[in-house]
C-alpha positions as CSV (number, residue, x, y, z in Angstrom):
1,M,-11.5,5.6,-15.1
2,I,-8.0,4.2,-14.6
3,Q,-8.0,0.7,-16.1
4,G,-5.4,-2.0,-15.8
5,N,-3.8,-4.2,-13.2
6,Y,-4.6,-2.8,-9.8
7,N,-1.9,-5.1,-8.4
8,S,0.9,-3.2,-10.1
9,I,3.2,-0.4,-9.1
10,A,2.3,1.2,-12.5
11,F,-1.3,1.5,-11.2
12,F,-0.3,3.5,-8.2
13,R,2.1,5.6,-10.2
14,K,-0.8,6.6,-12.5
15,Y,-3.4,7.0,-9.7
16,F,-1.3,9.3,-7.5
17,H,0.5,11.0,-10.4
18,I,4.0,9.8,-9.2
19,P,6.7,10.7,-11.7
20,A,8.6,7.9,-13.5
21,G,11.8,9.1,-11.9
22,Q,10.6,8.2,-8.4
23,K,11.4,4.5,-7.9
24,L,8.8,2.6,-5.9
25,A,8.9,-0.7,-4.1
26,W,6.4,-2.8,-2.2
27,A,6.7,-2.5,1.6
28,L,5.2,-3.7,4.8
29,I,4.5,-1.0,7.3
30,R,4.5,-1.7,11.0
31,E,2.4,0.9,12.8
32,T,2.3,0.8,16.6
33,V,0.0,2.9,18.6
34,Q,0.2,2.6,22.4
35,G,1.8,-0.9,22.3
36,K,-0.6,-2.4,19.7
37,S,1.0,-3.2,16.3
38,E,-0.5,-3.6,12.9
39,I,1.2,-4.6,9.7
40,R,-0.1,-2.7,6.6
41,L,0.6,-2.9,2.9
42,G,2.4,0.1,1.3
43,L,4.7,1.4,-1.3
44,V,8.0,3.0,-0.3
45,F,9.9,5.7,-2.3
46,C,13.3,4.0,-2.8
47,Q,15.3,7.3,-2.9
48,H,13.4,8.6,0.1
49,P,12.7,5.5,2.3
50,H,11.2,7.6,5.1
51,V,8.2,8.4,2.8
52,Y,5.6,5.8,1.9
53,L,2.1,5.3,0.6
54,D,-0.3,3.4,2.7
55,V,-2.4,1.3,0.2
56,A,-5.5,1.0,2.3
57,M,-5.6,4.5,3.6
58,R,-4.8,6.0,0.2
59,R,-2.4,8.6,1.5
60,F,1.3,9.4,2.0
61,F,3.0,9.1,5.4
62,T,6.5,9.4,6.8
63,V,8.3,7.1,9.1
64,L,7.5,8.3,12.6
65,D,8.6,7.8,16.2
66,V,6.8,10.1,18.6
67,N,8.3,9.6,22.1
68,G,5.8,9.8,24.8
69,A,2.8,9.5,22.5
70,G,3.4,5.8,21.9
71,V,3.2,6.1,18.1
72,T,5.8,4.6,15.7
73,R,5.7,3.7,12.0
74,E,8.5,1.6,10.4
75,V,8.8,0.7,6.8
76,Y,10.3,-2.6,5.5
77,P,10.7,-3.1,1.8
78,A,9.1,-6.4,0.9
79,Q,9.2,-9.1,-1.9
80,R,5.8,-10.0,-3.3
81,H,4.9,-13.6,-4.2
82,L,1.7,-15.0,-5.7
83,C,0.6,-18.3,-4.1
84,K,-2.8,-19.8,-4.7
85,G,-4.6,-16.6,-5.4
86,V,-3.0,-14.7,-2.5
87,F,-0.2,-12.2,-2.6
88,R,2.3,-12.9,0.1
89,F,4.6,-10.0,1.1
90,V,7.8,-10.9,2.9
91,A,10.2,-8.3,4.4
92,D,13.8,-8.7,5.2
93,N,13.1,-8.3,8.9
94,G,10.9,-11.5,8.8
95,S,7.5,-9.7,8.7
96,C,5.0,-11.4,6.5
97,R,1.5,-10.5,5.5
98,E,-0.9,-12.1,3.0
99,F,-3.6,-10.2,1.0
100,P,-6.2,-11.6,-1.4
101,K,-5.5,-10.9,-5.0
102,N,-8.5,-8.5,-5.3
103,Y,-7.5,-6.5,-2.1
104,I,-6.3,-3.4,-4.0
105,R,-9.0,-3.5,-6.6
106,D,-11.7,-3.6,-3.9
107,I,-10.2,-0.4,-2.3
108,Y,-9.6,1.6,-5.4
109,F,-12.2,0.5,-8.0
110,T,-15.0,2.8,-6.9
111,S,-12.8,5.7,-6.0
112,V,-12.2,6.9,-9.5
113,Y,-15.1,8.5,-11.5
114,S,-16.5,6.6,-14.3
115,S,-19.9,6.7,-16.1
116,E,-20.1,3.0,-15.1
117,I,-20.9,3.9,-11.5
118,F,-24.4,4.8,-12.5
119,V,-25.2,1.3,-13.6
120,Q,-23.3,-0.7,-10.9
121,R,-24.1,-1.6,-7.4
122,L,-21.6,0.0,-5.1
123,Y,-21.0,-1.5,-1.7
């Protein structure tokens, strides 16, 4: 099982086997589908800013603008700040989103095999 700080870029680098030469940064992703927007947490590849990792969906995406289909994805590198047990991500464009400190751990903790899963309650 991958141990350590789930709230670190190093965790994602190890979990997804991302080489050390690929610089990563926290990002907020604005995904709009048929006029409805959602801001999601992600990691962007700094040398390839059109490619990002969606933290909650656990997969890679590219920036997208499909005319006629009403689907767009925009990536904004963001600064992360810890405030009262909550991580606050603020992008240069003014977008802001807060996530509880255990947000990433809750998503990834049970997705990696460990013998501990047989003695734990998994929700």
